[in-house]
N, C-alpha and C positions, 0 to 999 in steps of 0.2 A: 185692454183697460177695462173695459166691463168686468172680467174674471177679476182684475186686482182690486175694484169699488167691493164686489162682491164679497171677495174676501177679507177687506178692510173691514167694512160693516160685520161682518159676521164675528170675526175675531175682537171688534167694540164691543159689540152687545154683550158675548161673553163675559168679557171682563167685567161689563157693568153688572150681570146678574152674579156673577162671582162675588164683587165686593158686597152686594146686597145680603147674600146668602153669611159672608163672613160676618159682616154687622150683627145681622139678625143674632147669629151663634154668638157672640160675645156678648149682647145685650141680654138675653135668655140665662145665660152661663153666669153675669154679674147679677143679675136677678134673684137665681139660686143661691150665690153666694150670698147677698146681703139678706136673704131670707133665713138662710142657713145659721150666720153669723149673729144675727139677733136674736135668735131664738134659742142657741145652744151656749152662748157666752153671757148672755145679760146676769146669770144667777148663781151662784154655787149650788153645788148637790147638797140636800139635807139629808143628814143623817137620823134615821129613825130607831126607836128604843129596840135595843135585842136584835140588832142588825149581826147578821154573819158578813165579814170582811171576806172574799173570794178571791185567792191568789193562784190564777190561770197560768200554768207556767206553760202550755203552747201559744199564750201569747209573746213575742220576741220584747227581751228585757235589753236595753241599750244604755249607751253612755249619759245620753240624755234624753229628755221627751219631747218627741216631735207630734206636734199634732194633726192628725189625720182627717179626712173629710169624712161625713157621715151621711151626709144629704143625698136624698135619692135624686140622680142628674136626668130620670126618665129617658129619653133617645139618646141622650148626650153619654149617657155612661159608655157606652159601646165605642165612644170616639173619643174619648179624653180620659186618660189615666191620671186617679186620682191621688195624692200623696199620701202614703200610709203611714200612719201613728203608729207610737211605740211609746213605753215609759223609759224613764231613767231609771239609775239607780239609785241617784240622791233621792230623786223623788219618792219613789218605793221604799227606801229605807227610812226616810220623815216619815212617811205616813205610816208604817209600821208602827214608829215609834210613838207618834199621835195616836194611834190606835191603842196602844197597853195601857193608856191611862183615857182613853173616852168612854165613859160609863156607856154609852151606845152601842158600842161595838162587842159584843156577847163572847165572839169567838172565831178563829180563823180556818177557814175550810182550804184546802190546798188542792187543787186540781191538776194532774198532769197529763201526758200524751207521749205516743212511741216514738217521736223524735223529737230530739232536743231542738232547741232554736236559739238558745241563750248560749255565750260562751262559760266556758267552766268558772273563770275569776269571778265573773257577775253573778252566776249561782251561788259560788262561795260566799258573797258579801252578801244577797238575799237572804242564803241560809243564816248566818249570822245575825243579821235585823230579826229575823223569824225567834232564832233562839233569845233572843232579847226580849221580843213580846212575850215569850213561853215565861220568863221569869217572873210577869208580872200577875201569873196565876190565872191568865185564859186558857181556855183550852185550845189546842190547834188539834185539828182531825185534818187526814188527808184520805181521799177517795179518787178513783181514776179507772176508767176501762182499761185503759193501757198505762205501762209506764215505761219513758226510756231511763238510761243508766241515770242521766244528767238528772231528769223531774226527780227520781227515785231517790238520789242522794240530796236533792232538797225537802222532798216529802218524808225523808226519815224522822226530821226533827220532831215529827209530830208525836201526840200522847198515844194516838191510836192510828195505825196505818191500814185503811181499807184499800181493797180490789175487788172489779165484777169479776163474779164466778168464771165468766169466759174470756177473762182480759189476759193479754199478751207482754211480756216483758224478756227483752234478751240482755242478760248477765253477761259480757263477753270480755270486758276489760277496755281500754281505751286503746285505738288504733289508728293511723296514718297512712296512706298509701303516696308512695315516691314515685314518679316519674321522671326515666332518664333517655335523653334526644340524641345523642349522639350520632348511634344510628341511623335515625332518621336525617340527621344533618349530613351524613355522609352521603347516604343516597341522593340527596338534593342537592348536594356539591354546595353546602354552605359550612364554612367551619367557624370554631368559637374560639378565642383564644383569650386565656384567664389569667390576670395578671393580680397577686394578691399576697397579701402578708397573715398569718398565723395558720397553724396546723389543721384548727376546727374549723375555718371559714370557709363553708359547704355554699357559700354564696354563688350561683351558677354553675355549679359542679354538675349538675344536670345535664350541662350543653356541652361538656369534656369529658365525660365518662358513659358507660353503660350500666355501671352499677355502683352502688354505693361505697365511700371509702372506708375503711376501720374506723376512723377515728369520727368520721359524720354517722356511722352505726351505732358508735359506742355514746357519743353526745345524746342522740335522739332516741335511744334506751332509757338511758337515764334519766331522761326530761319526761319521758310518758310514764315511766316508772313514779317518778316523781308526784305527777299528777294524779296517777291512780290512787298513790297511797294517801294523798289529801283526803280525797274521796271515800277510799276504803275506811280510814281510821275515823274520819265522822260518823259514816255509816255503822261499823261496830261499836262505837262507843254509844250511839243513841239506842242501837237495838240491843245492846248488851249481851252481845255474838263475840266469837274469836275471831280474829284477823286470818289466824291459820285457817280454819273449818269455813270462812267465806271464801279466801281465796281459792281454795281448793274445789270448792262447788261451781266458781267462776271457771275456774281454769278447767274440769271436768264437764263442763255444760249442765249443771244438775239443775238448775235454776231455771225452767223452762215453762211452769204454769203457775197458777195461784195455791193448789195444793204443795207444791215444792217451794213454795216460798212462808208460806203457813209452816210448813215441817223445820226450815231453817231459822226461823225465827224471823224473817224481814216482814210480813205482812203479820197484822192479828187475825184477820180474817178474811175469806172470801164470800160477798154478799151479792144480792140482786140491790137494783136502784130502788125498790121498795124499802129493803132494809136500811139501805142509808139514809132514806129520805125518814124513816122513823128514828132512827139514832138523832138525825140531827133536830127532829123535835124534842125529842127526849130531853138533848141537851141545852135547848133555847126555853123549854118549858112550854110549848105551845102545843095546841092536838092534834092540829093536821097540817099537811103540806102549803095549803092554801096560805095559812098565817104565817110560814117562813118570810124572813127577810133578808135579801142579798143585796148585797152593794161591791163591786169590784174595786182592787187594789188601784189601779186607775184612776177611776171617778173618786173614788175617797181620796186621793192623794192630793185632787184638786179642793178639798179642804183644809189642806197644812200648809199654811204661810210659808214661803221660801227663805224671809227674813225673820229671824227672831229680834225681840226688842233688847236692845243694848247698843251702848255707845261704841263698840268696835266694830269694825266692819272688814269682813275679809272677802277677797275676789277670787272665785274658783277661774282659772282658765283651761277649759278643754282642750287639749293639742291631740285632734285627733286625726289619724290619716296619713298617709307615707309623706316624706318630707321631698319640698320640693322649692322651688326659686318662684313660681308663678302657676297657676292653674286652681285645682280642687285639692282640700286634704292641708295638710299642715304646712304650708306655704310660708317663705320669711317674707313676701312681700304683704301677706296677710296679719300674720302675728306680731312682726316686730313694731308696726303701728299702733296694735293693741298694746303690746307689755309698755309701749313708750307711755300709752296714754294713762295706764295704771300708774306707772313711774311719779307722773306728775299730777294723779288726783292726792290730795291730801286730804280726803275723807276716806282711804282706805289703806289700812293698818297693816293687813299680812296679804298674801297670797296661796294658794293652794296651786299648784302645777298638776294637772290631771293627764298624765300622758296616756295614748293607747297607740302607739306608732312603732311599724319594724321600722322604721330608719328610712334612709332615701340619700338625697344628695348632702354631700357630707359638706358644701361648702355652703348651701341652706342652711342646715344645722348649727353650724359656726356663728353666722349673722342672728339665728336666732338667741343660741347661748351668751354672747355676747351683750344681746339686750338685755337680758336676763341676770346678765352678771352685773349690770347697770343698775335694776331692779334691786336684788339682793342686798346693795350698799345701803339702800335706804329704807327696806320694807322686808321682813323675814318671808323667806320661801320655802314651804312643806311640799313635797313631792308626792301623789299618789300615783302609783302603777295600775293600768286596766289588764285587758288581754294582753296587751305587747307594751314594754318599752324595753327595746332592743337596738344595739348599732347608735344610730341617729337618735333614736328615742331615748338610749341612755345617754349620748352626747349631751343632749339637751340638760338632762334631769342631775348630772352627777356634783352642780353645783349647790342643791339645795340643801338648808341645814338638818332637813331632817327626811328620809326616802321611806316610804310606806308601800307595801306590795302585799298581793294577795298570793297565795299558795302557790296558784296555778299559773300566775304569771310568767309568761316568757321574757327573759330580760337577759343585759351581758350582751352577748355576741359583739363585743369590743377587738373590731376587727375590721380592715378595708379591704376594697378590691375594686378593678377596673376589668371590663368585657368588652372585647372587640368580635363582631361579627364580618365577615368576609363572604360574599357571595360570588367571587367572579366565577368560580368552578361553575355552578349551577346556573350562571346566564349563558356560558359557551355549551355545557351539556344538554342543558334543556330547552332553551330558546335560539341556542346558535350563535350568541352576541359576543363577540370578541371586544373587551372593553380594553384602552389602551389610556395609560395615565401618563399626563405631561405635567411638567412642573420645574419653577425654576432649579429648586434644589434639589438634593440629592431625597428627600423626606417631603416633600412638598403635598403629596397624596397620601401620607399618612393616616389612616384611619377612614378614608372614605369609604370603605366597607366593597373594592372591588379586587384588594389583594390584601394578603395575609401581611401582618407586621413582620419585619425581620428583625435579625438579634439585637441589633442596636436600638430599633424603638422598643422593642418587650422592655429592655435594660433602661431606656428611657423614662418608659412610663413606671416600671417599679422605680424608680428613686420618688415618682409623686405617691405612690402608694404608702412607700416607707416614711417620706414624710408626713402624711397625714396621719399615718399607724402613730406615731411617736407625738404627734401632736395629740390625738385621741388619749395614750396613755397617761400624757401629762396632765390633761384635762379632768382626766378620772384622777389622778394620783395627788392633783391638788384639792378636787373636789371631798374627796372621801378621807385625806389624811393619811393616805398610804404610798409606800414608795414605788418607785416607779417598776422596780423587780416584781414587787408584789403583783402592780396590776397587770405586768408581761405575763405573769406566770398564770391569772387566772382567765387572762385576754385570749390571745391567738384566735379571736373568733369565736372562742364557745358561749352556746348556749346555755343558760342558767332557767329554772324556774324561782320564782320568788323565794320558797322555801330554801333551795339550793340558795341564792343571793345572800341569804341573811347569814349563812355560814363561810362563806367566802367573803365578806365584808363589803357587797355592793349594793346591799338594801341593811337598812337600820331594823325594821321588825315587820310583821305581818299585821295588817290591819286595812281596814277599808277607806272609801272616802270620807266618811262621816267621820273617823278616827283623825284622818288628817286635819280636815278641817276644824277640828273642835283642839288639834293640837295648835294649829296656824292662830287662831282665837286666842290660846291661851300664850304663844309668843309674844300676840298685841296687847296682851295684859302686862306681860312680864316685863316691858319697857315702864312701866310704870311703877314697876316695885324693883329696880335695876337697885344691886348694892344691897338687898333689905338683910334682915339677919333672921334665920329660923327659928321659929319660935318652938319648935321640937327638938333643940339641944344643936351643938357644935357640928353633929354629922348630918349628913344628908340621908332622909329616910331610903329606905334600901326597895328595889321594884314591888310594887304589890304591898308595899308594908302598911298597915293603918295607923294613921295621922289625926287624933283627936276626932276619932270616929269617922273619918274617911279613909278611903282606901286610893292611895293616889298611883293612877295609871303607868305603867313603866315607861312610857313614851315622854311623859311631862319631869320625870327624874334625869333622863337621858340629858334633854335638851336645855332644862334651867331645874334650879334648886325651890323656885319661888312658889311658896303653900300659899300665899296671900294672892298671886296672881292666877292661880289655879281655882281658887275660892272664888274671885272676881267673876270669873269667866263661865262659872256656875251659875253666880247667884244674878248676876247683870246682863248675862247673855252677849249675844253678837249677831250682826246683819252679815246675810250674805246677796253677793250680787255674782252674776255668770258672766262669763266672755267666751266665743264671741257670741253675739246676740243671734236669737235662734228665729227663724225667720217664723213670720204668721204664715197662719192658712192663706190669708188672702194673698200674701207677697208671693208664697209657692204657687198658686194659682195663676198668678197675673204673669210672671216669671214665666211658668209651662207655654200658657198659651199666647205669650209674646217673642217665645225662642224661634229662631229661624231655621233650628233643624229638627229633624224627626229624632226620636230614639235611636232607628237604626244608622242614622246619618252621624249619630254622636259618638255612638261605637263605634263605627270608621273613621272617624276622625281621631278619636284615642288611640287606635290601630294604627294608623298612619303617624301618630306624635309618637307614642313607643318606637315604631319602626324609623324614624326620623331621627330620635335620638340615640338609635343604637349605632350612627354610622358617629365615626370620630370615637376617641375613648374619654370616658368619663370616670370618674373615681366616688366609689359608693361607701357608704357607712349603714350598710341595710342586713335585715335577717335574710338568710339565704333563699326563702321563700314564704309566701302565708301559707302556715299550716290547716287543711281543714281535718280535722280530727272526728273521728267515729265514736259516740261515747251514748 
């Protein structure tokens, strides 16, 4: 009995001490947070005259701006993983647009690194914004110790491109490695059965083959070539060099050091840190380095208002992540209520659906699409593609009144597959476990994971796949005003880049998120000028044609011929609201410290969930895999 009470009181005191420590930990954390928020968010950054705006490409550029924590947490910093911040593409491009007319911004300085941390489509949109800034007449200079191919692609827009004399660059083209697991599965006794429609549908091919299929190789090579051509064409145009000469230099590894880059015309000069500082002093008209004033693009973006003045309001819905019914990412449980709320909001006049998704659950995609269809009956929806808008990501996009894409976006993948794993052989081979299946009917244990699907079960699942594929093709045909046979000919699971998508008809034109927002604002104003008579004659102006001193952008001609609406949009402006709401720093921290599981537990939970979902057979409209490109 004495031992019991001794153990009891020891445990009790331990619990009390642990509680006190946790309370103190949370108290000091909240004090630090309160101090950081009160000091960092109270005032907008002040822009001094003659400021150099720095665009640091080593900082990740994302779909949306995420506020990170910058305060020093002292001893707690080793215990708590603070949320990392990042600049969103719309905020970045708006900031550059404002900087072009800001008298306090003297020039832009682009800085790169040896590894790209931003996707090619987002680099493409950033580069387009820098080109627009360049049209203002202000200089752009690029200087870096090292350049990755992606960073150099952006840097090449500069008036002068410099590199440190001891710098590095690896110009090797764009590549991607693919892993195939069939041999591993055979060794472990795990079998994958794939039911699909589409000769190009490569999803899960890595589980049933030990090498790439000819169709998959073809589509991937064409995709990589399209992405590279986007980068190479822009570089060659800016640097005024021949694409043939440039590609020969890349193919034969001639671009190895600053000297070879100077010789090829890719950089203007190899310099020291002192020489680039002297160049900046000369351009800004200051005498020494101490007088140079810098401001990062992320910091300057805080001075650019999200909503411009105007009577029309555009809602931007960021549809990011893998499509599912519940959980994280682009889930129907989260996005259906958001879309419904926008539909019922009479202050919102038009919508931009910004899609960055490789697809996922076909049923969840359909739930989201159905709600978007209802929204489209009341407000115009313009679609903008990010890095991915494929399979289920395209499923929800096809009904948009106008689709913009970046050249290097991966889209299409109009195809469907189901995947069933069975590990019965592995249980017997490695663990000496013999599974026995019992059921009231012949196929009661279909898809439980301990035995393969038989011929009848495969045929049963094939019917589901064919049904969903037919539905998918019909949705695209209706949305894109194409015949079913036309969609089927470019479908079959084939992946296209945005550039290719324009040619095959699944994309309207190449354009940025900002282009899509302006188009949506234009459509909002067009309702006020419905049925107007054009003041330039009976015929609508051609794409890019000058109209009374104005050049009407191509997309506005395609979707509506209203010159008055275009002028109203430009003169009156528009407001922008974004969905879903981004969590504040405070909410992110509170959510983190109030969580019941550690990072490792969360990862384990995700793995177990994926494994659980592999049981049974599910139909997916998804990209083959998430690509990791070397550029």
